[in-house]
ZADREN-443801 format. One record per residue (C-alpha): x, y, z; residue number from 1. Coordinates in pm, 1 decimal, decimal comma. Example, Ala and Ser with C-alpha at 12.3 -4.5 7.8 and 13.67 -1.06 7.14 Angstrom:
2
- 1230,0; -450,0; 780,0; 1
- 1367,0; -106,0; 714,0; 2
This chain:
614
- 1141,1; 264,3; 8021,2; 1
- 1227,5; -38,9; 7849,0; 2
- 1472,4; 3,7; 7642,0; 3
- 1445,8; -40,4; 7228,2; 4
- 1379,5; -388,4; 7096,6; 5
- 1534,8; -542,3; 6770,7; 6
- 1321,0; -733,0; 6544,8; 7
- 1496,7; -1009,5; 6377,9; 8
- 1360,1; -1275,8; 6154,7; 9
- 1015,8; -1105,7; 6261,8; 10
- 1080,7; -1172,7; 6648,0; 11
- 1179,3; -929,1; 6857,3; 12
- 1497,5; -981,8; 7081,6; 13
- 1741,9; -738,2; 7280,2; 14
- 2005,9; -530,8; 7152,2; 15
- 2293,5; -667,2; 7132,0; 16
- 2601,1; -437,2; 7232,1; 17
- 2995,7; -517,4; 7166,1; 18
- 3168,8; -274,1; 7459,1; 19
- 3524,0; -184,6; 7397,0; 20
- 3710,3; -102,6; 7686,3; 21
- 4091,3; -92,7; 7806,5; 22
- 4016,8; -58,1; 8176,4; 23
- 3875,5; -404,3; 8265,9; 24
- 3678,7; -274,7; 8560,8; 25
- 3460,4; -20,0; 8407,3; 26
- 3400,0; -232,7; 8102,9; 27
- 3262,7; -493,7; 8347,2; 28
- 3043,8; -207,5; 8514,7; 29
- 2948,4; -93,9; 8164,4; 30
- 2856,3; -473,3; 8118,1; 31
- 2651,9; -492,4; 8405,0; 32
- 2473,4; -150,3; 8383,5; 33
- 2362,0; -269,0; 8023,0; 34
- 2235,0; -570,8; 8150,0; 35
- 2028,9; -396,8; 8415,3; 36
- 1926,4; -122,4; 8149,7; 37
- 1756,2; -423,2; 7912,5; 38
- 2035,2; -516,2; 7647,9; 39
- 2280,3; -798,0; 7583,1; 40
- 2645,0; -737,8; 7611,4; 41
- 2799,6; -965,9; 7345,3; 42
- 3175,0; -931,6; 7398,0; 43
- 3395,1; -721,3; 7581,5; 44
- 3770,3; -617,8; 7400,6; 45
- 4057,6; -354,4; 7539,0; 46
- 4247,0; -380,5; 7211,5; 47
- 4086,4; -204,8; 6838,0; 48
- 4242,8; -451,5; 6683,4; 49
- 4034,1; -744,2; 6861,3; 50
- 3725,3; -514,2; 6840,9; 51
- 3763,0; -492,4; 6481,3; 52
- 3774,2; -875,3; 6458,9; 53
- 3440,7; -926,2; 6729,9; 54
- 3224,4; -646,4; 6519,1; 55
- 3297,0; -868,0; 6207,3; 56
- 3241,1; -1176,3; 6403,9; 57
- 2943,3; -1072,4; 6633,9; 58
- 2755,0; -861,0; 6443,0; 59
- 2653,6; -669,6; 6714,4; 60
- 2334,9; -372,2; 6700,7; 61
- 2588,4; -54,8; 6860,2; 62
- 2942,8; -65,7; 6990,2; 63
- 3055,2; 139,2; 7281,7; 64
- 3407,6; 213,9; 7177,5; 65
- 3631,7; 371,5; 7437,6; 66
- 3823,2; 682,1; 7229,4; 67
- 4152,5; 595,2; 7430,7; 68
- 4300,6; 196,1; 7424,1; 69
- 4643,7; 41,9; 7483,3; 70
- 4802,0; -63,8; 7144,2; 71
- 4918,3; 91,3; 6854,6; 72
- 4568,2; 176,2; 6715,8; 73
- 4273,8; 412,5; 6865,3; 74
- 3951,6; 378,9; 6882,9; 75
- 3856,5; 646,4; 6672,7; 76
- 4052,2; 443,9; 6456,7; 77
- 3870,4; 142,1; 6459,0; 78
- 3531,1; 314,0; 6495,8; 79
- 3597,7; 403,9; 6175,1; 80
- 3713,6; 36,3; 6022,7; 81
- 3399,7; -78,3; 6159,3; 82
- 3159,3; 172,4; 6080,5; 83
- 3359,7; 79,9; 5690,6; 84
- 3325,8; -266,5; 5686,6; 85
- 3020,1; -369,9; 5872,3; 86
- 2807,0; -4,9; 5935,0; 87
- 2770,4; -55,0; 6253,5; 88
- 2655,4; 225,4; 6486,6; 89
- 2921,7; 324,8; 6739,1; 90
- 2937,2; 523,9; 7081,0; 91
- 3229,6; 668,3; 7169,3; 92
- 3275,7; 649,6; 7515,4; 93
- 3571,4; 934,2; 7644,2; 94
- 3708,8; 1104,1; 7979,1; 95
- 3821,3; 1419,9; 7765,0; 96
- 3734,7; 1676,3; 7574,4; 97
- 3991,8; 1819,8; 7349,3; 98
- 3918,3; 1923,7; 7055,4; 99
- 4125,7; 1778,2; 6824,6; 100
- 4026,0; 1472,5; 6993,2; 101
- 3687,1; 1563,0; 6865,0; 102
- 3738,1; 1690,9; 6552,4; 103
- 3930,9; 1311,0; 6468,4; 104
- 3610,6; 1183,2; 6591,4; 105
- 3315,7; 1322,2; 6416,9; 106
- 3492,3; 1208,7; 6083,8; 107
- 3412,1; 895,2; 6142,8; 108
- 3005,6; 967,4; 6184,8; 109
- 2989,1; 845,8; 6510,4; 110
- 2614,9; 767,9; 6642,9; 111
- 2633,3; 1001,5; 7016,4; 112
- 2936,3; 1060,5; 7242,6; 113
- 2875,5; 926,5; 7653,4; 114
- 3137,1; 1116,1; 7896,4; 115
- 3294,0; 916,4; 8190,4; 116
- 3168,5; 874,2; 8427,6; 117
- 2846,6; 895,7; 8360,8; 118
- 2501,2; 731,0; 8484,6; 119
- 2276,3; 419,3; 8408,7; 120
- 2008,3; 682,5; 8240,2; 121
- 2261,8; 907,4; 8040,1; 122
- 2381,6; 571,9; 7922,4; 123
- 2006,5; 434,9; 7796,0; 124
- 1943,0; 756,7; 7658,4; 125
- 2235,3; 789,2; 7429,8; 126
- 2222,9; 403,3; 7340,7; 127
- 1868,9; 451,7; 7276,9; 128
- 1943,6; 740,4; 7036,6; 129
- 2194,9; 580,3; 6843,3; 130
- 1974,4; 264,8; 6761,5; 131
- 1669,7; 506,0; 6675,7; 132
- 1922,7; 704,1; 6442,0; 133
- 2055,3; 332,0; 6333,0; 134
- 1731,0; 198,2; 6265,3; 135
- 1637,3; 492,4; 6071,0; 136
- 1921,7; 517,1; 5838,5; 137
- 1947,7; 179,7; 5843,3; 138
- 1575,3; 222,0; 5693,5; 139
- 1723,2; 508,4; 5410,8; 140
- 1957,1; 288,5; 5316,5; 141
- 1733,9; 86,2; 5199,1; 142
- 1474,4; 301,8; 5098,2; 143
- 1815,2; 428,9; 4855,6; 144
- 1884,9; 108,6; 4759,0; 145
- 1556,6; 31,8; 4623,8; 146
- 1535,8; 374,4; 4463,4; 147
- 1846,6; 296,5; 4247,2; 148
- 1772,7; -40,6; 4173,5; 149
- 1451,1; 58,8; 4045,9; 150
- 1643,5; 403,1; 3869,0; 151
- 1881,7; 133,8; 3719,4; 152
- 1679,2; -62,8; 3631,7; 153
- 1421,8; 188,8; 3400,5; 154
- 1440,0; 127,4; 3044,0; 155
- 1393,0; 472,4; 3017,9; 156
- 1612,3; 762,6; 3030,0; 157
- 1557,9; 911,1; 3373,1; 158
- 1728,7; 1221,5; 3427,0; 159
- 1772,2; 1453,2; 3752,1; 160
- 1880,9; 1837,1; 3689,4; 161
- 1930,1; 2109,7; 3898,2; 162
- 1768,6; 2426,9; 3919,0; 163
- 2094,8; 2618,0; 3654,2; 164
- 2012,0; 2303,7; 3410,8; 165
- 2310,9; 2118,4; 3533,5; 166
- 2290,1; 1711,4; 3478,0; 167
- 2303,4; 1532,7; 3848,5; 168
- 2194,5; 1235,6; 3780,0; 169
- 2136,4; 925,2; 3491,3; 170
- 2053,4; 578,8; 3500,4; 171
- 2206,1; 313,4; 3258,1; 172
- 1995,5; 338,7; 3010,3; 173
- 2048,9; 722,3; 2954,0; 174
- 2409,2; 665,2; 2940,0; 175
- 2336,4; 421,2; 2685,2; 176
- 2171,6; 636,6; 2485,4; 177
- 2340,0; 908,1; 2532,2; 178
- 2654,3; 669,4; 2419,9; 179
- 2836,4; 747,8; 2745,5; 180
- 3069,6; 555,9; 2968,7; 181
- 2985,3; 768,6; 3333,4; 182
- 2773,0; 1039,8; 3431,4; 183
- 3080,9; 1213,7; 3501,4; 184
- 3186,0; 1199,8; 3034,3; 185
- 2830,3; 1341,3; 3019,1; 186
- 2844,0; 1597,6; 3294,9; 187
- 3137,6; 1745,9; 3093,8; 188
- 2893,0; 1866,6; 2782,5; 189
- 2597,2; 2081,8; 2839,0; 190
- 2324,2; 1867,3; 2727,2; 191
- 2132,9; 2101,5; 2485,0; 192
- 2454,6; 2061,4; 2287,3; 193
- 2369,1; 1745,1; 2279,7; 194
- 2060,8; 1812,6; 2109,2; 195
- 2005,2; 1857,6; 1740,5; 196
- 1975,5; 2242,9; 1664,1; 197
- 1620,9; 2215,4; 1566,7; 198
- 1470,7; 2170,6; 1905,7; 199
- 1736,0; 2281,0; 2136,0; 200
- 1495,0; 2597,0; 2182,4; 201
- 1259,1; 2347,8; 2286,3; 202
- 1424,7; 2214,3; 2561,7; 203
- 1551,4; 2512,8; 2732,6; 204
- 1111,2; 2682,6; 2736,6; 205
- 1054,0; 2339,1; 2848,6; 206
- 1283,5; 2316,8; 3160,6; 207
- 1187,6; 2672,0; 3239,3; 208
- 810,1; 2580,7; 3239,9; 209
- 912,2; 2307,7; 3485,9; 210
- 1088,6; 2542,4; 3680,3; 211
- 796,2; 2731,3; 3704,4; 212
- 605,8; 2470,4; 3841,4; 213
- 474,3; 2303,5; 3505,4; 214
- 504,0; 1968,5; 3398,4; 215
- 563,0; 1965,8; 2990,6; 216
- 633,0; 1686,5; 2691,5; 217
- 829,6; 1713,4; 2447,5; 218
- 956,9; 1495,1; 2167,6; 219
- 1316,6; 1577,7; 2037,3; 220
- 1606,3; 1433,1; 1886,1; 221
- 1979,9; 1400,4; 2012,1; 222
- 2319,2; 1322,0; 1888,6; 223
- 2485,1; 1139,9; 2094,6; 224
- 2864,0; 1121,1; 2172,4; 225
- 2895,0; 868,9; 1879,5; 226
- 2713,7; 1032,9; 1683,8; 227
- 2410,0; 812,1; 1678,5; 228
- 2045,7; 996,1; 1628,3; 229
- 1790,6; 927,5; 1853,0; 230
- 1444,9; 1031,2; 1882,2; 231
- 1326,7; 1113,6; 2207,0; 232
- 957,5; 1133,6; 2404,6; 233
- 1078,1; 1348,0; 2726,8; 234
- 802,1; 1380,3; 3016,9; 235
- 930,5; 1640,2; 3274,8; 236
- 844,4; 1746,5; 3584,6; 237
- 941,2; 1948,4; 3938,0; 238
- 1138,9; 1796,7; 4233,4; 239
- 1059,5; 2026,5; 4543,1; 240
- 1272,2; 2041,5; 4891,2; 241
- 1111,0; 1988,2; 5212,6; 242
- 985,8; 2335,6; 5216,8; 243
- 806,2; 2261,4; 4877,8; 244
- 1063,7; 2463,9; 4656,8; 245
- 1156,6; 2356,1; 4307,5; 246
- 1470,0; 2277,2; 4337,5; 247
- 1531,0; 2025,6; 4019,6; 248
- 1423,1; 1874,8; 3741,3; 249
- 1304,5; 1476,3; 3700,6; 250
- 1273,2; 1389,0; 3360,6; 251
- 1179,6; 1074,2; 3223,5; 252
- 1217,6; 999,8; 2832,5; 253
- 1184,2; 719,1; 2580,3; 254
- 1373,0; 611,4; 2322,2; 255
- 1100,5; 672,8; 2012,1; 256
- 1358,1; 613,2; 1762,0; 257
- 1186,6; 295,6; 1560,8; 258
- 856,7; 471,2; 1630,0; 259
- 930,3; 769,0; 1397,0; 260
- 1117,4; 559,5; 1158,1; 261
- 848,0; 368,1; 1083,5; 262
- 556,6; 681,3; 1116,1; 263
- 808,9; 834,0; 835,0; 264
- 846,8; 526,3; 654,2; 265
- 484,9; 488,8; 675,9; 266
- 411,8; 873,2; 588,1; 267
- 708,4; 722,4; 234,7; 268
- 473,4; 395,8; 193,4; 269
- 170,8; 578,0; 184,3; 270
- 318,1; 898,4; -61,7; 271
- 381,7; 599,4; -300,8; 272
- 57,4; 382,8; -286,0; 273
- -111,3; 710,2; -350,4; 274
- 110,7; 786,9; -666,6; 275
- 107,2; 427,0; -795,4; 276
- -143,3; 421,2; -1055,0; 277
- -239,8; 44,4; -990,2; 278
- -444,9; -45,5; -736,1; 279
- -296,3; -187,2; -437,7; 280
- -426,2; -374,3; -104,8; 281
- -278,2; -518,6; 198,5; 282
- -402,7; -780,5; 397,0; 283
- -306,0; -948,5; 736,4; 284
- -248,4; -1340,5; 777,6; 285
- -632,6; -1356,1; 815,6; 286
- -737,2; -1186,5; 488,6; 287
- -880,8; -921,4; 615,5; 288
- -801,8; -603,2; 442,2; 289
- -518,5; -344,5; 663,4; 290
- -469,3; -97,0; 347,4; 291
- -603,7; 20,9; 20,0; 292
- -416,0; 286,3; -197,1; 293
- -654,4; 531,6; -382,9; 294
- -646,2; 333,2; -728,8; 295
- -813,3; 70,9; -558,8; 296
- -1054,8; 283,8; -419,7; 297
- -1078,1; 411,9; -789,3; 298
- -1150,7; 111,7; -980,6; 299
- -1334,7; -35,8; -708,3; 300
- -1549,7; 241,6; -669,8; 301
- -1546,0; 190,6; -262,9; 302
- -1521,3; 375,3; 25,3; 303
- -1167,6; 268,9; 250,0; 304
- -1515,1; 182,0; 546,4; 305
- -1623,9; -61,3; 283,5; 306
- -1329,1; -242,9; 265,4; 307
- -1083,0; -222,3; 526,4; 308
- -1133,2; -467,2; 780,4; 309
- -1320,8; -720,1; 552,3; 310
- -1247,7; -947,0; 333,9; 311
- -1204,9; -905,6; -109,2; 312
- -1469,3; -1148,9; -116,8; 313
- -1707,1; -813,9; -204,2; 314
- -1557,2; -776,5; -522,8; 315
- -1660,0; -1137,4; -620,7; 316
- -1963,7; -1154,2; -790,0; 317
- -2203,7; -1443,8; -1041,5; 318
- -1992,6; -1423,1; -1282,2; 319
- -1672,3; -1437,8; -1114,0; 320
- -1469,4; -1777,1; -1239,2; 321
- -1510,8; -2037,3; -937,8; 322
- -1177,3; -2178,9; -1030,0; 323
- -980,2; -1866,2; -1041,7; 324
- -1122,2; -1782,3; -710,3; 325
- -1015,3; -2114,6; -589,9; 326
- -672,7; -2114,8; -714,9; 327
- -661,9; -1789,9; -559,2; 328
- -691,9; -1935,0; -213,5; 329
- -503,6; -2243,5; -268,5; 330
- -214,2; -1972,9; -358,3; 331
- -232,1; -1811,6; -53,7; 332
- -297,2; -2110,7; 172,6; 333
- 8,5; -2193,9; 92,2; 334
- 225,2; -1906,3; 79,3; 335
- 320,0; -1895,8; -278,3; 336
- 279,0; -1580,8; -540,2; 337
- -61,1; -1558,5; -709,1; 338
- -115,5; -1416,7; -1078,4; 339
- -398,9; -1433,4; -1292,6; 340
- -744,4; -1267,0; -1405,2; 341
- -1115,6; -1239,5; -1277,9; 342
- -1380,8; -1075,3; -1350,9; 343
- -1461,5; -834,3; -983,4; 344
- -1767,3; -624,9; -929,7; 345
- -1763,9; -240,5; -869,5; 346
- -1951,1; -66,2; -596,6; 347
- -2247,1; 36,1; -827,9; 348
- -2223,8; -342,2; -958,3; 349
- -2035,7; -261,2; -1267,4; 350
- -1815,6; -584,8; -1435,3; 351
- -1478,8; -516,9; -1453,7; 352
- -1179,0; -704,0; -1519,8; 353
- -942,1; -726,6; -1287,4; 354
- -583,5; -868,7; -1362,4; 355
- -404,7; -966,5; -990,7; 356
- -128,8; -1030,7; -877,1; 357
- -35,8; -1121,0; -485,3; 358
- 229,9; -1155,8; -296,3; 359
- 310,2; -1312,1; 62,8; 360
- 490,5; -1134,5; 299,7; 361
- 667,9; -1302,3; 556,7; 362
- 837,3; -1170,5; 901,1; 363
- 1167,5; -1301,5; 1070,3; 364
- 1003,0; -1600,1; 1218,1; 365
- 927,3; -1725,5; 832,6; 366
- 531,0; -1718,7; 902,6; 367
- 335,2; -1522,6; 649,9; 368
- 212,0; -1166,0; 826,2; 369
- 68,6; -984,9; 516,5; 370
- -74,1; -1038,7; 160,1; 371
- 8,4; -744,0; -68,4; 372
- -195,0; -725,1; -381,7; 373
- -172,8; -530,6; -726,9; 374
- -445,5; -530,2; -934,9; 375
- -472,6; -383,7; -1251,0; 376
- -814,4; -282,6; -1392,6; 377
- -807,7; -435,0; -1810,0; 378
- -1171,1; -446,1; -1905,1; 379
- -1065,9; -246,7; -2195,3; 380
- -775,5; -446,3; -2317,5; 381
- -1037,7; -727,9; -2244,3; 382
- -1315,8; -575,5; -2437,5; 383
- -1033,2; -537,9; -2694,4; 384
- -924,3; -890,2; -2770,3; 385
- -1293,6; -998,3; -2735,3; 386
- -1393,2; -738,3; -3064,8; 387
- -1074,9; -910,6; -3223,8; 388
- -1151,9; -1253,3; -3160,3; 389
- -1513,3; -1161,0; -3290,5; 390
- -1399,5; -963,2; -3594,4; 391
- -1124,2; -1236,2; -3665,6; 392
- -1479,2; -1503,7; -3622,7; 393
- -1630,9; -1249,4; -3906,0; 394
- -1354,7; -1243,8; -4141,2; 395
- -1292,0; -1587,7; -4134,0; 396
- -1678,0; -1659,2; -4195,0; 397
- -1642,0; -1366,3; -4463,5; 398
- -1338,2; -1555,6; -4604,9; 399
- -1533,6; -1859,9; -4642,1; 400
- -1846,1; -1694,8; -4766,9; 401
- -1657,2; -1475,4; -5013,3; 402
- -1460,5; -1800,6; -5148,5; 403
- -1789,3; -1971,9; -5204,6; 404
- -1904,3; -1633,8; -5349,6; 405
- -1649,5; -1678,2; -5597,7; 406
- -1671,3; -1993,9; -5694,0; 407
- -2037,8; -1939,7; -5738,0; 408
- -1960,0; -1688,0; -5958,9; 409
- -1718,4; -1836,9; -6109,5; 410
- -1980,2; -2079,6; -6234,2; 411
- -2244,7; -1845,9; -6312,9; 412
- -1992,1; -1697,5; -6587,9; 413
- -1853,4; -2036,8; -6691,9; 414
- -2269,0; -2122,9; -6748,8; 415
- -2353,9; -1774,0; -6945,3; 416
- -2013,6; -1831,5; -7186,2; 417
- -2104,9; -2172,7; -7257,6; 418
- -2476,8; -2110,2; -7266,9; 419
- -2520,7; -1804,9; -7403,4; 420
- -2192,0; -1671,0; -7581,7; 421
- -2046,8; -2079,4; -7704,2; 422
- -2397,6; -2072,4; -7819,0; 423
- -2318,2; -1762,7; -8051,2; 424
- -1988,1; -1854,9; -8141,1; 425
- -2100,1; -2275,1; -8221,8; 426
- -2371,0; -2069,7; -8481,3; 427
- -2143,9; -1885,5; -8655,2; 428
- -1935,9; -2180,6; -8659,1; 429
- -2156,2; -2378,7; -8822,9; 430
- -2298,4; -2090,1; -9071,5; 431
- -1898,5; -2054,0; -9210,6; 432
- -1930,0; -2465,0; -9240,0; 433
- -2245,0; -2426,0; -9461,8; 434
- -2185,7; -2129,1; -9640,5; 435
- -2027,0; -2355,2; -9945,9; 436
- -2344,3; -2601,8; -9931,4; 437
- -2597,0; -2326,7; -9908,5; 438
- -2553,6; -2191,6; -10256,6; 439
- -2907,2; -2168,2; -10261,2; 440
- -2861,3; -1853,5; -10045,6; 441
- -2706,0; -1549,9; -10155,5; 442
- -2360,1; -1403,2; -9930,8; 443
- -2533,3; -1117,4; -9780,7; 444
- -2793,6; -1294,4; -9677,8; 445
- -2535,8; -1560,9; -9497,0; 446
- -2342,1; -1257,0; -9374,5; 447
- -2604,3; -1062,0; -9209,3; 448
- -2690,1; -1371,8; -9011,4; 449
- -2380,9; -1329,6; -8877,8; 450
- -2327,2; -988,3; -8796,0; 451
- -2636,8; -1046,2; -8561,1; 452
- -2494,3; -1339,3; -8383,7; 453
- -2188,7; -1133,0; -8327,7; 454
- -2405,7; -846,7; -8251,9; 455
- -2567,1; -1021,9; -7965,0; 456
- -2158,2; -1193,5; -7839,3; 457
- -2056,1; -863,6; -7825,7; 458
- -2392,6; -724,9; -7604,7; 459
- -2376,0; -1046,5; -7347,5; 460
- -2013,6; -1025,8; -7335,0; 461
- -2062,7; -652,3; -7248,5; 462
- -2341,4; -729,0; -6988,6; 463
- -2150,0; -994,8; -6849,4; 464
- -1817,9; -703,0; -6814,3; 465
- -2095,5; -494,1; -6686,1; 466
- -2192,3; -681,5; -6401,9; 467
- -1869,0; -770,0; -6315,7; 468
- -1743,3; -384,2; -6255,5; 469
- -1932,4; -116,0; -6429,9; 470
- -1715,7; 75,3; -6668,3; 471
- -1912,3; 403,4; -6624,6; 472
- -1725,8; 357,2; -6224,3; 473
- -1399,0; 430,8; -6400,0; 474
- -1474,0; 641,0; -6633,2; 475
- -1727,3; 874,5; -6514,6; 476
- -1689,9; 786,4; -6114,6; 477
- -1952,2; 715,5; -5842,8; 478
- -2245,3; 933,0; -5923,8; 479
- -2318,9; 794,3; -6274,3; 480
- -2212,1; 483,1; -6178,7; 481
- -2518,9; 507,7; -5902,4; 482
- -2746,8; 663,2; -6071,7; 483
- -2676,9; 391,4; -6381,0; 484
- -2728,6; 120,0; -6120,3; 485
- -3041,4; 291,2; -6018,4; 486
- -3176,6; 222,9; -6384,2; 487
- -3082,2; -76,3; -6419,2; 488
- -3236,1; -235,5; -6071,6; 489
- -3575,1; -17,0; -6140,1; 490
- -3635,2; -177,0; -6418,0; 491
- -3558,2; -513,7; -6331,4; 492
- -3729,1; -505,4; -5944,7; 493
- -3987,6; -286,6; -6129,0; 494
- -3960,7; 10,8; -5848,5; 495
- -3870,6; 349,4; -5849,1; 496
- -3522,5; 426,9; -5727,4; 497
- -3405,6; 818,9; -5692,5; 498
- -3088,6; 898,5; -5714,8; 499
- -2963,0; 1245,2; -5530,9; 500
- -2631,8; 1366,3; -5525,0; 501
- -2441,0; 1706,1; -5390,1; 502
- -2103,7; 1588,3; -5541,3; 503
- -2159,1; 1571,7; -5897,4; 504
- -1844,2; 1695,7; -5982,6; 505
- -1622,7; 1531,9; -5748,6; 506
- -1402,0; 1269,0; -5787,3; 507
- -1356,1; 1047,7; -5545,5; 508
- -1018,6; 828,4; -5512,8; 509
- -1086,7; 491,8; -5604,1; 510
- -1098,5; 283,4; -5338,4; 511
- -1352,3; 502,1; -5197,3; 512
- -1597,7; 525,1; -5491,4; 513
- -1572,9; 113,0; -5501,7; 514
- -1664,6; 40,0; -5140,6; 515
- -1969,5; 258,4; -5181,1; 516
- -2044,2; 157,6; -5531,0; 517
- -2053,5; -197,0; -5365,1; 518
- -2240,0; -152,4; -5058,4; 519
- -2484,9; 31,3; -5244,5; 520
- -2501,2; -272,9; -5498,2; 521
- -2548,1; -474,5; -5212,4; 522
- -2787,8; -284,5; -4972,6; 523
- -3001,7; -267,7; -5341,3; 524
- -3003,1; -625,5; -5394,9; 525
- -3120,4; -728,1; -5085,0; 526
- -3351,9; -430,3; -5095,3; 527
- -3527,8; -610,8; -5446,8; 528
- -3500,3; -930,6; -5256,7; 529
- -3613,8; -885,2; -4913,6; 530
- -3827,4; -526,2; -4879,6; 531
- -4114,9; -597,3; -5105,4; 532
- -4075,8; -187,5; -5125,7; 533
- -4225,0; 85,7; -5382,4; 534
- -4017,2; 368,3; -5341,7; 535
- -3577,4; 325,9; -5271,2; 536
- -3357,1; 684,6; -5246,7; 537
- -3012,3; 660,5; -5273,9; 538
- -2846,6; 1038,9; -5139,3; 539
- -2498,6; 1124,9; -5166,7; 540
- -2410,4; 1411,4; -4997,2; 541
- -2092,4; 1646,0; -4787,3; 542
- -2161,1; 1712,3; -4457,9; 543
- -1898,2; 1899,8; -4250,5; 544
- -1583,1; 1703,6; -4246,3; 545
- -1728,9; 1412,0; -4427,2; 546
- -1856,0; 1209,3; -4682,8; 547
- -2214,9; 1044,1; -4613,9; 548
- -2416,9; 808,4; -4851,3; 549
- -2773,4; 678,4; -4712,8; 550
- -2974,7; 446,0; -4908,9; 551
- -3349,5; 470,9; -4781,3; 552
- -3664,6; 207,2; -4888,1; 553
- -4060,7; 196,2; -4748,2; 554
- -4080,5; -188,3; -4733,9; 555
- -4094,2; -454,4; -4480,8; 556
- -3796,7; -386,1; -4244,8; 557
- -3654,0; -611,7; -4010,2; 558
- -3498,4; -701,7; -3648,7; 559
- -3222,3; -499,8; -3693,3; 560
- -2999,5; -687,9; -3380,9; 561
- -3135,9; -1074,0; -3491,5; 562
- -3000,7; -1009,2; -3812,0; 563
- -2685,5; -901,2; -3703,2; 564
- -2644,9; -1158,0; -3510,5; 565
- -2692,2; -1371,5; -3787,5; 566
- -2436,8; -1233,3; -3960,8; 567
- -2129,8; -1267,3; -3628,7; 568
- -2264,0; -1651,5; -3702,4; 569
- -2121,4; -1640,2; -4074,3; 570
- -2536,6; -1637,4; -4210,4; 571
- -2468,2; -1281,4; -4394,2; 572
- -2237,0; -1252,5; -4640,8; 573
- -2341,9; -925,8; -4752,5; 574
- -2397,1; -736,4; -4468,5; 575
- -2090,5; -881,8; -4321,7; 576
- -1916,9; -729,3; -4657,1; 577
- -2082,4; -364,2; -4637,7; 578
- -1951,4; -377,2; -4280,3; 579
- -1586,6; -512,7; -4365,5; 580
- -1596,0; -225,1; -4707,7; 581
- -1670,4; 102,1; -4432,4; 582
- -1429,8; -102,8; -4200,7; 583
- -1132,4; -24,2; -4486,1; 584
- -1206,1; 309,7; -4601,0; 585
- -1208,8; 431,3; -4204,9; 586
- -1598,8; 473,9; -4245,2; 587
- -1877,9; 342,8; -3992,1; 588
- -2139,0; 170,7; -4140,7; 589
- -2533,7; 253,9; -3946,8; 590
- -2834,2; 11,7; -4055,3; 591
- -3168,4; 144,5; -3844,6; 592
- -3458,9; -37,0; -3936,1; 593
- -3776,0; -238,6; -3736,9; 594
- -4021,1; -437,1; -3891,9; 595
- -4301,9; -275,0; -4089,1; 596
- -4126,5; 73,4; -4111,0; 597
- -3864,8; -0,7; -4415,5; 598
- -3502,4; 53,0; -4333,9; 599
- -3225,8; 313,8; -4365,1; 600
- -2841,8; 220,3; -4423,3; 601
- -2595,3; 509,6; -4378,6; 602
- -2207,9; 532,6; -4477,7; 603
- -2004,9; 772,3; -4335,5; 604
- -1642,1; 777,5; -4393,5; 605
- -1408,9; 1109,5; -4310,9; 606
- -1409,8; 1356,9; -4619,8; 607
- -997,6; 1374,1; -4591,5; 608
- -951,2; 1020,6; -4692,6; 609
- -1257,3; 1049,1; -4979,0; 610
- -1164,2; 1344,6; -5201,7; 611
- -927,1; 1229,2; -5466,0; 612
- -646,0; 1466,2; -5554,8; 613
- -670,0; 1666,6; -5875,6; 614
């Protein structure tokens, strides 16, 4: 029967054995037997102290140790020293079977005993068993060392509990998570006491399921010995013994505090984004949209699936300003903030003005990780600004035309005063100067001629005054003034003008009466100049909470849009003047017409502004 071979550096060799025996003849005999059995004796010692040194230097595979040795140290003490220092297996040689000696020898965990005298077969059997056990123990130690290395190197918290829930083992990562310096320090506490109260029962229920043969997962919060709170994601499984009985629980827990906090922060962030009335869009470094809030979707009319993963270029269209788009791109490329306004497009194709602010977000290395855009729909403001600018333009045009009209009116009044009233006064002067020279004409005749000239002058002054502002408007009110104006224009234009009123006995505020009269006056002037009509109807009525003035003709009509466009360009003083007067009294002027179907002008103003106090 061949002896066990020892593998060293991949090659098989004979087992090397150190013999410790104080009787030289016995020692020599043992060495010879070892050679015959296929072993290699590497040395011999008769003293325990020397045997310890030889074991250290020679590193044999096995030591045959006589218990009774000469000197102060016996074989049991030497075996314990060798076993502790080099983990070399020892087989005791003894001629005695004393119980106390065997009890001491067992404390050194020997790999066998052999009683003297022994046969070669007995020696071989004991040696082979010892070498086999040593090899098995070595593999076990290596496996345990590998397991311990993995156990300690594992970045997650690894714990082993017994069937009663007591902590048996924990790795270094777990100690750090629980803020403990050692297993013993942590074992002084009940683990459930280190779990947040809200999750203790869940943890105990998990342990019961695992000990019943199930695996389980649980997220829970712990409080370390230093007071630090952490979130753990634990995966637990049962551990069985050689008979298949569940005796322990293995738990591998991951620290998910950052993930949990990040999730909570995202929830808070999402809540804040949902509550913000302005549109918010978050893009990655390559400008693809990562997240938008509800306000963004409401402003643009998009769905999240329409925009997430794409760029905001889908909001741009033909009317979007190319220069602004270029400045946005330049700011983002250089990591600068951008603020400006851009005309964008909604999902349905309608446009809106976007007041946009873009800010880059950098990471810890200074690289841009995100862009955050804040957008606000300012369409109403832009339209109001445009309307205000248009209104200012109209006012400027109106002012220029009013000044021009004033000068024209002054020239006309000056002309009439010079040509009409001046002539009358000159005639009176000539009559007075020549009254003495014309003795043949009686004084009575001369006075009658002067009175006629004065009457004509007075009539001319009254006509001019009425043209500037009819006294009937101030004395009698709007309705009589409209009737007077209708009579005057009907006679001059040779058309039928009908005036109908439901407020004959009601006086209005002076500014209301003036505005209505001037609007009607301008409308009649335009009708006489351009309409070529036969009939004009003027109607004044009270309708619910409004005063309504309507002027309608059956003339040739016109294109309203074209007329309004000319008015905005400053080419229609009359229409701009009417609109301005309506606006000043809080009213609305509406003009309806089309070629060949006459025209209809309506002024509506609030009734509570129109009625004068009694």
